[in-house]
C-alpha positions as a Python dict, from the first residue, in 0.01 Angstrom:
ca = {
    (1, 'M'): (0, 0, 0),
    (2, 'L'): (-134, -350, 40),
    (3, 'I'): (95, -640, 127),
    (4, 'F'): (6, -1008, 165),
    (5, 'D'): (260, -1232, 341),
    (6, 'N'): (237, -1585, 194),
    (7, 'E'): (408, -1743, 497),
    (8, 'S'): (181, -1605, 771),
    (9, 'N'): (-122, -1496, 562),
    (10, 'K'): (-84, -1151, 725),
    (11, 'I'): (-233, -858, 534),
    (12, 'T'): (-79, -514, 588),
    (13, 'V'): (-245, -201, 456),
    (14, 'I'): (-221, 175, 501),
    (15, 'A'): (-548, 311, 643),
    (16, 'K'): (-787, 426, 367),
    (17, 'D'): (-576, 271, 86),
    (18, 'T'): (-731, 45, -175),
    (19, 'G'): (-603, -281, -318),
    (20, 'D'): (-682, -620, -465),
    (21, 'L'): (-596, -968, -341),
    (22, 'L'): (-635, -1277, -561),
    (23, 'F'): (-674, -1607, -375),
    (24, 'A'): (-669, -1959, -514),
    (25, 'I'): (-771, -2246, -289),
    (26, 'D'): (-562, -2562, -291),
    (27, 'N'): (-754, -2868, -414),
    (28, 'Y'): (-1076, -2675, -485),
    (29, 'N'): (-1204, -2460, -770),
    (30, 'L'): (-1452, -2191, -664),
    (31, 'D'): (-1759, -2205, -884),
    (32, 'T'): (-2126, -2113, -923),
    (33, 'G'): (-2319, -2181, -604),
    (34, 'D'): (-2022, -2124, -374),
    (35, 'T'): (-2016, -1835, -127),
    (36, 'V'): (-1698, -1689, 19),
    (37, 'T'): (-1704, -1458, 320),
    (38, 'F'): (-1410, -1229, 406),
    (39, 'T'): (-1438, -1092, 760),
    (40, 'I'): (-1228, -845, 961),
    (41, 'N'): (-1278, -819, 1335),
    (42, 'S'): (-1099, -708, 1651),
    (43, 'A'): (-1117, -1054, 1813),
    (44, 'V'): (-1242, -1405, 1742),
    (45, 'E'): (-1606, -1504, 1791),
    (46, 'L'): (-1757, -1157, 1808),
    (47, 'E'): (-2107, -1149, 1665),
    (48, 'T'): (-2078, -819, 1478),
    (49, 'P'): (-1775, -792, 1247),
    (50, 'L'): (-1597, -464, 1182),
    (51, 'K'): (-1600, -532, 807),
    (52, 'Q'): (-1742, -819, 604),
    (53, 'K'): (-1760, -888, 232),
    (54, 'V'): (-1949, -1175, 69),
    (55, 'Y'): (-1854, -1305, -276),
    (56, 'T'): (-2050, -1531, -510),
    (57, 'E'): (-1867, -1455, -835),
    (58, 'F'): (-1517, -1576, -910),
    (59, 'T'): (-1244, -1518, -1169),
    (60, 'D'): (-1095, -1838, -1314),
    (61, 'H'): (-1211, -2029, -1001),
    (62, 'Q'): (-1024, -1780, -779),
    (63, 'L'): (-1142, -1518, -533),
    (64, 'L'): (-1068, -1153, -608),
    (65, 'I'): (-1102, -946, -292),
    (66, 'H'): (-1122, -576, -368),
    (67, 'L'): (-1055, -362, -61),
    (68, 'T'): (-1200, -12, -84),
    (69, 'Q'): (-1122, 298, 122),
    (70, 'E'): (-1426, 215, 334),
    (71, 'D'): (-1293, -138, 399),
    (72, 'T'): (-954, -12, 519),
    (73, 'N'): (-1085, 292, 708),
    (74, 'L'): (-999, 147, 1047),
    (75, 'P'): (-798, 293, 1334),
    (76, 'V'): (-428, 207, 1320),
    (77, 'G'): (-379, -133, 1483),
    (78, 'T'): (-377, -506, 1435),
    (79, 'Y'): (-702, -693, 1370),
    (80, 'L'): (-791, -1047, 1266),
    (81, 'Y'): (-944, -1169, 942),
    (82, 'D'): (-1058, -1497, 799),
    (83, 'I'): (-1190, -1634, 473),
    (84, 'Q'): (-1471, -1889, 490),
    (85, 'V'): (-1596, -2093, 195),
    (86, 'D'): (-1949, -2234, 186),
    (87, 'T'): (-1960, -2474, -109),
    (88, 'A'): (-2257, -2543, -330),
    (89, 'D'): (-2272, -2900, -195),
    (90, 'G'): (-2311, -2783, 167),
    (91, 'R'): (-1960, -2791, 308),
    (92, 'T'): (-1812, -2507, 515),
    (93, 'D'): (-1438, -2455, 538),
    (94, 'T'): (-1238, -2167, 683),
    (95, 'V'): (-948, -2160, 436),
    (96, 'I'): (-751, -1875, 596),
    (97, 'G'): (-749, -1751, 948),
    (98, 'P'): (-775, -1622, 1186),
    (99, 'A'): (-476, -1429, 1056),
    (100, 'K'): (-347, -1078, 1122),
    (101, 'F'): (-485, -776, 937),
    (102, 'Q'): (-259, -481, 1020),
    (103, 'V'): (-363, -124, 950),
    (104, 'K'): (-79, 130, 944),
    (105, 'G'): (-100, 505, 944),
    (106, 'G'): (0, 713, 645),
    (107, 'V'): (182, 1041, 610),
    (108, 'T'): (-34, 1174, 326),
    (109, 'Y'): (-412, 1197, 373),
}
């Protein structure tokens, strides 16, 4: 199970589940030369993230985040995530976050 709440940007996932999230950015088309970083951490401004994925390839100018079992293998709890875009022309913009990333326990393992 993977749920994205459009109102709050909260992501909810069952621990060790997989899923895909497709993000489009208002007023900007992701393209060659851009870098997008998706980070999960337990608090803001910690130097070492719990999980981090860096993307340089995009589908129809959108970001496809693929969460693997390794990405969601976190203890049950609520974390924070953000998505940062570094554009080819040198701009940096955090387009989402910090927002909640909630990991729930499952019955079947």
